[in-house]
N, C-alpha and C positions, 0 to 999 in steps of 0.2 A: 819077479815085480821089487821083492824088496829091496834087491842090490840097485835098482832102479830110484826108487823114493829113494833111500840111502843116499844116491849121488845127487836126488834135486833136494835136498833136505842139508846139504851139506854145515849148515846152520839152524838147527833148533828143532830140526822134522823127530825127535827124541823124545821132544816134551807135547807131541801133538799125536792127534789116534782121529780116521775118520769115523764117523757115527752116524747110525741115522737116528735123528731127532724128529719127536711126534708129529710137529707142524710144518717145520721147513724142509723136512728130509733130510737128505745126505749132507751131510756139516765136517767141522773142525772141532774136536775137544781139545780141550787142556788137562795134559796130564801132571800139571803144576802151578803154581801161582806164579800170574804176572801182573809186576806194576805198570799202569797208565806208561806211554812212552817207550817200555821195554822193545828189545826188537824180540820179535818171536820166530821169524823163518826170515831165510834167505834163500830166492834161486838163482843158481849162476845161471850165466848169460847163453852158456855153451847148449841148455835145454830148453831154453824160450821158443817158441813159436813167432816167427815175424815175418813181415816179407823178407827183408834181408836174406833169413835163412833160409829163405823157399829159391832166393835166385843163385844164394851159393851151393847148393841142393845140386851134386854131379849129375844128376839125372833127371829130375824136375829144372832142374834150372837153364839151363841152352833151353829146353823148349819154352816157358817162361821168356825169355829175353827175344824168344823169336817175334812173340806178339806185338805188332804193332797197329795202334799207338797200344801202352803196354793196361793190364785189365787194372778193374780198382782192388785195393786194398781187400773188400769182403771177399770177390772173387780167388785173390791171390791166395789167400789162407786156407778157404774154404775147400778149393782146391788141393794144396797140400796136406790137407787134415783126409780128404779121401785117397789121394795118391799114399799115404802113408799108409793106410786102411787096407788098400787094395794089394800092398807087396808082402810077397810069401816072406821074403827075409831081407836083410841088411838094415833092418829099422827098429832092431827088438822094443829098444827104449821109448821111441815114439810112440810104436803100435800097445806098449804098455800104456801108456796115455790114454790113445785114441779109447782102447778096451774100457778105462776106467771111466770114459764118459758116459752120460746118460741116454741110455737106449733111446729114450722118444723126451722129448720136449713137450711142453704146453702153451707155449707161445700161442696167439691169437690168428697164425695162420694154419693152425693145425684142430682150431675148432672146423665140428659141425654145423650144418647151417643152422641146425635149431638153437645149439647153443648162440652162436656169433648172432642170432636174431636178439637173442635178451637185452645184447646194447645199441639195435637196430635205431638210427639219429642223432648216435655218439661219433665225433672225430674219429676214435677206435674202430669203429664200422665202417666207416666210410675209407680209411686208410689201409685196414686192412683187405678191403677187396681192391682198392692200386694196388697193395702188395703184390698180393699174386697175381695179378696179372705181369706186372712187372719182375718178379719172377722166373714166370715161364718164360717171356722175352727175353730176358736177362739166360736165363740157359740157352738157349736158342742160338744165339750169339757166342756164348764159352763152347758149346760144341762145335761151330761153324770153326772158329779161328784158333782154338784149340784142341779139342779132342780130338775131330776127325784128321787135322794137320798130324797127331803122333799116337795109330790105335796102337800101336805097340805099349804104348806108356798109359794110353787111357781107353783100355777094352771098355767099348760104351755099356755093358749087361754090368757095371761097374760103377759107373758114371753116370748113369742116366737118370733122369728126375721122375722115373716109377719103376720103383723093384720091386716086384710080386713077391720076395722072401721078406719084404720088412711092410709093405700094404695092410700085412693082421696089426702092425703096431702104429697104423695111421702117423706114416712119416716116408720121407722116399729120401735118397742118400744126398740128393745136393739140400732141398731144403734143410734137414738137418745137419750137413757142417753148416749153411749161413746162421741158423739158430746159433749154433756150438762159437759162432766166432761172433755174434749180438750178444749172447749171453752171457759168453766167459773168459772175450779180452777186457784188457785194461788200455786206454788211453792213455797219453802221457807227452804232453807239449815240452819241447829239446829246449834248448837256450836261445838256440838262432830263430825260435818261432817258429818251427815246422812240429810236425805230432810223428809219435809212433804208436802203434797197436801189436801189444803183446800177448801172448796166450802164455800162462806159468802153471805149468805143473803141478797139482795140489792145492797150488793159491788159488786156483779156478775153484775149487772147493770151499771155497768160503763164501758166507751168505751174509746179506745187506741189513743192517738195523741202521734205523736211525740214532740210535742213544748213541753212535761212535759218531766221530769227525774222520778227511780223510788221514788214513794210517796206511797207507799203500805207498811203496816210492820208487822210482828207477834211477839209478848210478850209472849218469853219462859216460863217466870213463872208464868205471869196469864191465857196463851192461848189466849187471846184477839187479835183480828187482827184490825189495825187502818189504815186509809185513813188519807194524809195530801195532803194540798195543791199543787199542782204542779207549779204554778204560782199564779198569783193574778187574783181572777175571781170577776166581777162585779156580780150585783142582774139579775138572767136569764140567765146567762152565763152555759151552758153545762159544768160538771165535767168529767175532765178527769185522766185517769190511763197511766201508757209506759206499754205494753207489752214486748217492746226489742227491740235491730235494728234487727225486723225479715222480712226476702224477702219477696215477693209478695205469689212465690209457698208454703212459708208455712205458711202465714195468709190465703190464700184460704181453704189451707187443713185442720187447725186446726179451724179458726174463720170466717170462711165461707165472708172475705170481703179481696181486693184488694185497694195498694195506687197507683194511678196513677203516672209515674214517681220517681215510690219509690228509694231512692239513698242506699236503703240496697240490690240490688236483685241482687241473684247470681246463682250460674251452680254448681249443687253437680257433680264434676269429678269422675267417679270410677276408680281407677287403680287396676289391678290384675293380677296376674302371674298362672301358672299351675306348680303344684307340680313336675310334670314331665319334667320341661323345664331345659336347662343346667346346673350346679352347684347352682340349688335351695336352699340347704340347705344352703351354705357358701354365699347366699344371703339375706338369710332369716334373717340370724344373722346380716347383716350389716344392713337391714331394721330396724330390733329393735335396730340397735344402734342409727336409725339417727332419733329414733322415731316413727317410721310406720310400716308396717304390710305388707305380700306377698297383700292383699287387703288391698287398704288405700283411702277412700273417703275422697277425698279435694274440698273445696270451691272455687271458682272462684267467684270474686266481681268486682264490677266496680273498685273501687278500688283497688284491687289486682288480676288484671284477670289473672295475670298467677303465681301464688306462689311458693315458691323456694323448697316445699316439692314436687313439681310435677317433678321438673328437679333432686332435687335427687333422686327420686323414680327412676325414668325413667336412670337415672347412671348408677345406680346399675341395673335393669332389662337389658340394653343392655349392660354389662358388658363383655370383655371377662376376659381367666386370671389374663394379665397383667393390664387390668382395675381394676379388684377386688382386686389386690394389693397397686394398687395407689390410690381406696378410701381409703383402709384400712390405710393406712398412715396418708390418708387426716385426717381421724376420730379420727386419735391417736395426730394431729398437731394442730386439733381444726377448722380447715381450710374448706370453704365449697367452690369449685370451679370446672371448667371441670376437668375430668381427660384429655382426649384429642379432639383435634381438629375432629376426626371422629367420637368419642361418643359422643360429641355434636351434630354436624351435624342431624348424624343418629336419637339423640333423639327429635330434634326442624322440622327437615322433619315430622316424626311420627306425632306431636303434630299438624302440622299443617293440612295434608292428614286427619287425625281422626276428630280434630276441622270442618274442613270443611264438611266430611260426616257427623257428628250431625246436622251441620246445615240444608243439604241438607233432612234432616229427617223433617223439623219442617213440620206441613201442610200449613201453609202460609207464605210466606219471609217476611220478616221484613218492608220493604218498604211499600209494599201492604197491612201489618196488619196496620201499622201506617195511612194508607189512609184510609182505611176501620173505623178505629176507628173515624179519623178525621171527614169522612161524617156520621158518626152514624147511619154506617151496623149494631152494635151491639146495642141495646137499653143499656141506663146507666147506671150502679148498676143491669143489667140482669147477667144472669150464665154465658153467652159467651162474653158477655162485659169483665167479671172479667177473665175467662180464656185466652181473647185477650190479656189482660194486663199482664197476668204472659210468655206467650209468647214470649211478645214483649220485657219484661226486661231479661227472659234469652238468647235470641236472641243477643241483645245488650253485655252481656259479653263476650258471645260466641266469637264476632266477634271481641273485644276489646284483647281476649287469642290469637284469631288467628291471630292478628297484632302485637301482643307482640311478637309471636313466628317467626314469619316471618322478622321481626326488628333483630330479635337476629341471626335466623340463615344468614341473610344477615350481621351483624357482623362478626361471627366469617368465613365462605365462605372470603370475602373481607381480613380478616386477614392470613386466611393461605392460597391465593393465589389459592382457591379451586373455585370459584363462578361459578354455573352453569347456565349457559343461561336460562335454562329453568324452572329458579325456580326465577326468579327475585321477590324486594320488589313489593307491591303491594299496593295501595292506601287504608285507612282505609275503606272510604266512598263506593265506587264503584269497589275496587275490581281490577282494571286498573291495570295494570305490565309492560307495552308494555310504558309508556310515561314518562319523568322527572318528579321525586316528591320531594317534600321538605316536612321535618321534622317539626312537631308542634314545634311552637318559646318556648313557655313553659314547655314541660316535658320533649321532645326531644326521645320521645319514639313508635312515630306512625309518619305516613308519607298521603300526597295526593298529586292528581294530580294538584290541582289547589283551591287558594281561595272561590271556591264557593261550594268543598265537604268538605272543611274544617266546614265552616261553617253551611254546612246542615248535618254534623257527631256531631257538639261539644254538643248537648243535650245530647248524649249519649257517650263523652266522658269527658266532665267539672267535674265526680267524679274521673276518673282515673287521669286525668290532674294534678287539683287540689291536689289529693293524693299523687302523682309523685314529685311533682313540688320542685324543691330545694328553 
């Protein structure tokens, strides 16, 4: 292993060391000081895992090239990893990398039913359920199109989706290989606009931190991958890279961890319209002109809980003949305003009701879940604890979105003189609507029934408040 790591770390490995850290687990420790921007490590191109390298392998390559249409990048890399792990000889360096990988992952697809139920109602819960079925379907296709065609290369006992030797570790070969690709690969955009996905030995041991920015780069000419210091490091510090501004629901699905109070938390709201809806073809053209589609997914975030694309979509969806004509003129003029008070009130009421329904579907309401986390009901770092943080983050985003929809609705109703007593503005924290309310003095976008609720709600409102304040 030492000779392989020496080759991998042709530049910089002598200054680094693999270490188990208390919170993040296995990571990379510095053995000397580094200044921000200084090169820490370079991984030579010949030891990187890529689709190109899989196709160029003398044993695996011909089998992969025989599959038409080609397999996905994920399946090629997952197959490559399993293939190397199954070989008895000839792949010493690559096998050493595989043996250094975690034997088990904590991605949401490995959660028990009870652990996953903690985040029931979240987009993560729905996506994980869908992903479990997709993985089974993809494996069946892979087994028929590749494994069964080359049984000498892919003995099914080593490429199955159920391996009794691994069941005690709550994993299986194909899912394990997929999680390796999801959690440890790096994606780069090439000069021609295409992309490349790589697994880099040793560099894939680096953990994520939002305190550093993009600090790993791919050299197109040499094919090498380099890691630079994203900040100043002292001797013994853990070296980090930056995965990007990723919400907890995606961090847990792909990487198997969460960040408490993640400022990038989001909720993916799916908007869709049936093709048999009135004026569907005309509306579809308007959606396309607005950069949308009949089925559009919009990310609600803490800083922008109700993006303009949601209002754009719903204005078109709920428009009548005169409304569609008004929208067409708006797009020609380049404006982005409501088309009528009645249309605007209809879509805002719909949003308020829909978001309330979504919140009612969560397994545990926000306040109770926050209390359970504070009281240690879920062991810190465990799967249920991580699922709870995903639920907390998504509920906070949805509550901000509902509060914004209510305030926009109150403004339209007030301006049109058609305010309904049955739909008053409500406190963003306790949801009361039958008491005097005050606006947040900073962003003027949410309302509270008193100072107590404003203070209690600040933790989840602060990101949006700072993002919208002028």
